Kinemage of the C-alpha trace (Angstrom):
@kinemage 1
@onewidth
@group {chain A} dominant
@subgroup {mainchain}
@vectorlist {calphas} color= white
{ca met a 1} P -33.075 -5.822 77.613
{ca ser a 2} L -34.777 -7.030 74.436
{ca lys a 3} L -37.971 -9.096 74.455
{ca ala a 4} L -35.925 -12.162 73.483
{ca ser a 5} L -33.619 -11.615 76.459
{ca glu a 6} L -36.611 -11.089 78.743
{ca glu a 7} L -38.032 -14.416 77.584
{ca ala a 8} L -34.687 -16.123 78.253
{ca gln a 9} L -34.593 -14.622 81.743
{ca lys a 10} L -38.167 -15.784 82.322
{ca gln a 11} L -37.310 -19.358 81.357
{ca leu a 12} L -34.177 -19.290 83.509
{ca asp a 13} L -36.141 -17.991 86.499
{ca arg a 14} L -38.666 -20.783 85.937
{ca ile a 15} L -35.947 -23.406 86.351
{ca val a 16} L -34.165 -21.638 89.205
{ca ala a 17} L -37.484 -21.332 91.073
{ca leu a 18} L -37.631 -25.133 91.221
{ca gly a 19} L -34.504 -25.149 93.344
{ca tyr a 20} L -33.234 -28.669 93.911
{ca pro a 21} L -36.335 -30.866 94.283
{ca asp a 22} L -35.827 -34.576 94.615
{ca val a 23} L -36.497 -35.516 90.994
{ca ala a 24} L -33.568 -37.826 90.360
{ca asp a 25} L -35.898 -40.241 88.588
{ca met a 26} L -37.215 -37.638 86.136
{ca ser a 27} L -37.324 -39.110 82.653
{ca ala a 28} L -35.120 -37.746 79.890
{ca ala a 29} L -38.202 -36.654 77.943
{ca ala a 30} L -39.571 -34.742 80.919
{ca phe a 31} L -36.263 -33.015 81.481
{ca arg a 32} L -35.909 -32.044 77.838
{ca ser a 33} L -39.372 -30.480 77.933
{ca leu a 34} L -38.226 -28.444 80.913
{ca ala a 35} L -34.910 -27.316 79.423
{ca arg a 36} L -35.808 -26.756 75.772
{ca pro a 37} L -37.817 -23.518 76.278
{ca leu a 38} L -34.724 -21.968 77.843
{ca ile a 39} L -32.457 -23.290 75.097
{ca arg a 40} L -34.788 -21.884 72.422
{ca ala a 41} L -34.990 -18.537 74.214
{ca leu a 42} L -31.217 -18.316 74.434
{ca glu a 43} L -30.933 -19.073 70.732
{ca asp a 44} L -33.476 -16.350 69.912
{ca cys a 45} L -31.606 -13.670 71.826
{ca gly a 46} L -28.132 -14.922 70.962
{ca asp a 47} L -27.582 -15.166 74.726
{ca glu a 48} L -26.864 -11.419 74.713
{ca ala a 49} L -27.397 -11.259 78.458
{ca gly a 50} L -25.050 -14.195 79.180
{ca leu a 51} L -27.838 -16.167 80.815
{ca gly a 52} L -26.839 -19.530 79.381
{ca thr a 53} L -23.553 -19.481 81.239
{ca gln a 54} L -25.481 -20.236 84.395
{ca ile a 55} L -26.866 -23.663 83.595
{ca leu a 56} L -25.684 -25.127 80.317
{ca leu a 57} L -22.830 -27.583 79.955
{ca val a 58} L -20.120 -27.192 77.352
{ca pro a 59} L -18.255 -30.483 77.296
{ca thr a 60} L -14.657 -31.172 76.687
{ca arg a 61} L -16.413 -29.233 76.450
{ca glu a 62} L -16.908 -27.633 73.141
{ca leu a 63} L -17.405 -30.807 71.108
{ca val a 64} L -20.419 -32.638 72.556
{ca ser a 65} L -24.027 -31.474 72.417
{ca pro a 66} L -25.126 -29.925 75.740
{ca glu a 67} L -28.648 -31.215 75.220
{ca ser a 68} L -27.404 -34.797 75.020
{ca leu a 69} L -25.948 -34.492 78.503
{ca ile a 70} L -28.577 -32.240 80.046
{ca ala a 71} L -31.287 -34.665 78.960
{ca arg a 72} L -29.858 -37.354 81.244
{ca thr a 73} L -29.567 -35.094 84.271
{ca ser a 74} L -32.206 -34.313 86.859
{ca ile a 75} L -32.829 -30.798 88.141
{ca asn a 76} L -31.255 -31.552 91.512
{ca arg a 77} L -27.938 -32.321 89.774
{ca met a 78} L -27.893 -29.392 87.357
{ca ala a 79} L -25.478 -27.371 89.487
{ca gly a 80} L -22.796 -29.810 88.415
{ca phe a 81} L -23.180 -28.515 84.863
{ca thr a 82} L -22.605 -24.857 85.644
{ca thr a 83} L -19.836 -23.681 83.348
{ca met a 84} L -19.097 -21.174 80.618
{ca pro a 85} L -19.335 -20.397 77.821
{ca pro a 86} L -22.071 -22.591 76.300
{ca arg a 87} L -21.647 -23.650 72.680
{ca asp a 88} L -24.563 -24.265 70.365
{ca ile a 89} L -24.457 -26.956 67.682
{ca ala a 90} L -23.166 -24.544 65.034
{ca ser a 91} L -20.321 -23.423 67.300
{ca gln a 92} L -19.436 -27.027 68.100
{ca gln a 93} L -19.239 -27.749 64.376
{ca ala a 94} L -16.954 -24.754 63.962
{ca cys a 95} L -14.684 -26.165 66.677
{ca trp a 96} L -14.521 -29.496 64.846
{ca glu a 97} L -13.672 -27.668 61.634
{ca gly a 98} L -10.920 -25.839 63.499
{ca leu a 99} L -9.414 -29.193 64.479
{ca gln a 100} L -9.857 -30.634 60.994
{ca gln a 101} L -8.221 -27.627 59.347
{ca lys a 102} L -5.444 -27.506 61.962
{ca val a 103} L -6.484 -24.035 63.084
{ca phe a 104} L -6.119 -25.443 66.617
{ca ser a 105} L -2.843 -27.069 67.582
{ca val a 106} L -3.752 -28.853 70.808
{ca phe a 107} L -6.769 -30.292 72.576
{ca ser a 108} L -7.019 -29.902 76.319
{ca ser a 109} L -9.335 -29.133 79.225
{ca asp a 110} L -9.584 -26.205 81.592
{ca his a 111} L -10.519 -28.794 84.292
{ca cys a 112} L -11.964 -26.452 86.908
{ca pro a 113} L -13.631 -28.911 89.294
{ca phe a 114} L -15.632 -28.334 92.433
{ca arg a 115} L -16.986 -31.163 94.537
{ca tyr a 116} L -20.753 -31.445 94.208
{ca asp a 117} L -22.048 -32.609 97.600
{ca asp a 118} L -19.879 -30.193 99.532
{ca pro a 119} L -20.805 -26.944 101.327
{ca gln a 120} L -17.704 -25.372 99.775
{ca gly a 121} L -18.529 -26.757 96.327
{ca lys a 122} L -21.487 -26.758 93.951
{ca leu a 123} L -24.003 -26.881 96.789
{ca ala a 124} L -22.672 -23.880 98.646
{ca pro a 125} L -25.430 -22.220 100.716
{ca lys a 126} L -25.885 -19.341 98.254
{ca gly a 127} L -25.745 -21.799 95.338
{ca arg a 128} L -28.829 -23.503 96.718
{ca thr a 129} L -30.800 -20.308 96.199
{ca ser a 130} L -29.732 -19.403 92.671
{ca phe a 131} L -27.585 -20.747 89.875
{ca arg a 132} L -25.874 -17.358 89.844
{ca trp a 133} L -23.980 -18.394 92.983
{ca val a 134} L -23.032 -21.922 91.964
{ca pro a 135} L -19.219 -22.150 91.590
{ca asn a 136} L -18.364 -22.099 87.906
{ca gly a 137} L -16.428 -24.982 86.356
{ca ile a 138} L -16.502 -28.718 85.714
{ca pro a 139} L -14.062 -31.650 85.937
{ca gly a 140} L -12.944 -32.849 82.521
{ca val a 141} L -9.261 -33.747 82.219
{ca ala a 142} L -9.750 -37.504 82.730
{ca thr a 143} L -12.467 -37.831 80.095
{ca arg a 144} L -11.102 -35.494 77.426
{ca leu a 145} L -9.124 -38.053 75.413
{ca pro a 146} L -11.736 -40.850 75.410
{ca ile a 147} L -14.313 -38.304 74.235
{ca leu a 148} L -11.986 -36.882 71.567
{ca phe a 149} L -11.189 -40.401 70.326
{ca ser a 150} L -14.822 -41.513 70.307
{ca glu a 151} L -16.323 -38.349 68.834
{ca gly a 152} L -13.370 -37.600 66.592
{ca val a 153} L -11.580 -40.731 65.364
{ca val a 154} L -14.392 -43.273 65.652
{ca lys a 155} L -16.929 -40.968 64.001
{ca gly a 156} L -14.529 -40.012 61.211
{ca arg a 157} L -14.109 -36.339 62.095
{ca ile a 158} L -10.333 -36.610 62.519
{ca asp a 159} L -7.802 -39.336 61.749
{ca leu a 160} L -5.655 -41.238 64.234
{ca asn a 161} L -2.520 -39.227 63.466
{ca ser a 162} L -4.383 -36.001 64.241
{ca phe a 163} L -5.577 -37.483 67.541
{ca val a 164} L -1.953 -38.180 68.506
{ca ala a 165} L -0.867 -34.702 67.398
{ca phe a 166} L -3.627 -32.922 69.314
{ca ser a 167} L -3.081 -34.962 72.471
{ca ala a 168} L 0.702 -35.469 72.605
{ca thr a 169} L 3.009 -34.400 69.762
{ca asn a 170} L 1.999 -30.744 69.499
{ca his a 171} L 2.049 -30.294 73.275
{ca ala a 172} L 5.612 -31.606 73.384
{ca lys a 173} L 6.667 -29.241 70.606
{ca ile a 174} L 5.060 -26.205 72.251
{ca tyr a 175} L 6.695 -26.964 75.609
{ca gly a 176} L 10.153 -27.565 74.121
{ca leu a 177} L 10.163 -31.296 74.913
{ca tyr a 178} L 10.070 -32.684 71.377
{ca pro a 179} L 11.427 -35.164 70.273
{ca arg a 180} L 12.174 -36.541 73.732
{ca lys a 181} L 8.420 -36.538 74.260
{ca gly a 182} L 5.514 -36.633 71.827
{ca thr a 183} L 6.776 -39.314 69.445
{ca ile a 184} L 7.775 -42.969 69.324
{ca ala a 185} L 11.309 -43.046 67.938
{ca val a 186} L 14.824 -44.226 68.688
{ca gly a 187} L 16.224 -42.005 71.434
{ca ser a 188} L 12.820 -40.746 72.599
{ca asp a 189} L 11.303 -41.617 75.967
{ca ala a 190} L 9.023 -44.630 75.686
{ca asp a 191} L 5.924 -42.803 76.928
{ca ile a 192} L 3.181 -44.876 75.359
{ca ala a 193} L -0.571 -45.167 75.885
{ca leu a 194} L -2.194 -48.260 74.410
{ca trp a 195} L -5.822 -47.940 73.353
{ca asp a 196} L -8.474 -50.529 72.627
{ca pro a 197} L -10.184 -48.740 69.713
{ca lys a 198} L -13.303 -50.907 69.866
{ca arg a 199} L -13.868 -51.043 73.595
{ca lys a 200} L -17.178 -49.470 74.576
{ca val a 201} L -17.288 -47.799 77.965
{ca thr a 202} L -20.085 -45.956 79.719
{ca ile a 203} L -18.434 -43.128 81.625
{ca arg a 204} L -19.034 -43.354 85.368
{ca his a 205} L -17.375 -41.354 88.092
{ca gly a 206} L -16.203 -44.596 89.660
{ca leu a 207} L -13.856 -45.084 86.704
{ca ile a 208} L -12.151 -41.730 87.224
{ca his a 209} L -9.286 -41.101 89.622
{ca asp a 210} L -9.802 -37.534 90.764
{ca gly a 211} L -10.770 -35.561 93.818
{ca ala a 212} L -14.210 -34.619 92.536
{ca asp a 213} L -17.323 -36.586 93.465
{ca tyr a 214} L -19.052 -36.532 90.057
{ca thr a 215} L -18.452 -36.288 86.332
{ca pro a 216} L -20.627 -34.194 84.021
{ca tyr a 217} L -20.276 -36.975 81.437
{ca glu a 218} L -21.945 -39.593 83.630
{ca gly a 219} L -23.746 -42.079 81.388
{ca leu a 220} L -22.050 -40.991 78.153
{ca glu a 221} L -21.005 -44.029 76.114
{ca val a 222} L -17.695 -43.766 74.288
{ca thr a 223} L -15.915 -46.125 71.933
{ca gly a 224} L -12.186 -46.485 72.490
{ca trp a 225} L -10.478 -46.582 75.889
{ca pro a 226} L -6.877 -46.558 77.207
{ca val a 227} L -5.865 -49.955 78.582
{ca leu a 228} L -2.175 -49.481 79.432
{ca thr a 229} L 0.157 -46.544 80.029
{ca met a 230} L 3.930 -46.606 80.015
{ca val a 231} L 6.325 -43.903 81.208
{ca arg a 232} L 9.872 -44.248 79.913
{ca gly a 233} L 9.228 -47.895 79.142
{ca lys a 234} L 7.759 -48.806 82.515
{ca val a 235} L 4.098 -49.754 82.914
{ca val a 236} L 2.481 -47.308 85.353
{ca val a 237} L -1.249 -47.879 84.719
{ca glu a 238} L -2.838 -51.125 83.588
{ca asp a 239} L -6.538 -51.424 82.838
{ca gly a 240} L -7.380 -48.476 85.055
{ca thr a 241} L -5.200 -49.535 87.994
{ca leu a 242} L -2.136 -47.568 89.078
{ca val a 243} L 0.795 -49.973 89.272
{ca gly a 244} L 3.690 -47.505 89.100
{ca gly a 245} L 5.230 -45.487 91.919
{ca lys a 246} L 6.114 -41.868 92.513
{ca glu a 247} L 9.811 -42.671 92.393
{ca his a 248} L 9.597 -43.102 88.627
{ca gly a 249} L 9.074 -39.403 88.054
{ca thr a 250} L 11.909 -37.189 86.870
{ca tyr a 251} L 12.655 -33.531 86.166
{ca leu a 252} L 12.339 -32.555 82.504
{ca pro a 253} L 14.531 -29.643 81.376
{ca arg a 254} L 12.997 -27.878 78.390
{ca ser a 255} L 14.474 -26.208 75.373
{ca lys a 256} L 13.071 -23.150 73.642
{ca pro a 257} L 10.423 -24.303 71.174
{ca pro a 258} L 10.808 -23.382 67.491
{ca gly a 259} L 9.410 -19.930 66.766
{ca ala a 260} L 9.480 -18.777 70.393
{ca ala a 261} L 10.484 -15.161 70.855
{ca thr a 262} L 13.618 -14.250 72.763
{ca ile a 263} L 13.111 -11.572 75.399
{ca pro a 264} L 16.181 -9.295 75.603
C-alpha cells in the first residue's frame, strides 16, 4: 500500500473509530472539517484501495456533489450514505457531458435501499462496529427525476426534450414499447406527468412513498416537481397523493426493439 493509501486508511479509521456518537446537531462546518481530510486523502491516492466506497455518497447518484450532501449529515447518520462507487467532481462532470453528448441513452437509479433504524438494515450489529459491514446501497428511485430536472434542465445542463428522452422516450424504445409509451401522440397511451417547473421543494423522507425510513437527499432543495400523473388518461397521483387504484394496471406486450439481435 502506498503512503497515499496509508493516509486514506488512517483518515477512514479516524472516522470509523468515532462509531455513532450522538452528534445530530453537529454543524455543517464541523462535519466538513471532519470529512475533508479523508476526501483529500482519497483524491491523492486515486482511491486505489477502494476505501471511499465505504462512506461516500454518490447521488442519483453520479450527478450531485457528495460533499454537498455529506456536509449536512451527522456522523451517526453516515451509514445511510454507504454506497459505491464514489464519483469526484471531475467524474460527475464527465457524466453530465455523457448526457449532453447523448453517450448515455437513459437515466435511472440502481435503488438498492436498506432501512436505516433496523437491525437487518444499515444499523446491523456488525455495521455498528465498522463501515465495512454496513449494507451497501441507497434509496434513490423516487428522487431521481426531480434531481435530474433541477440539476439538469433548471441549471441549463440539458434541455427539456433531453429530460423527456432520458426519463421516458428512450426507455420505451429500448423495451419495445414505443410509440405506445414514451410519447404524446394520437394512438399512444396518455401516460403524462405534469411538472411545475418553478416549484421549489426541500426533499424530505416524508414526501417519498417507499419502504425505506430515510432518504440520502434529505434537505436538498430542488426546483421543479411533479404535480399530477396520468396513466392511460386517468389521474392516478395528484399533488403527491395516490388517487388511482390497482385495477387500472394492465399487461403490456412488447415488441422487439430496433437493432435488437435475434437469437437463433
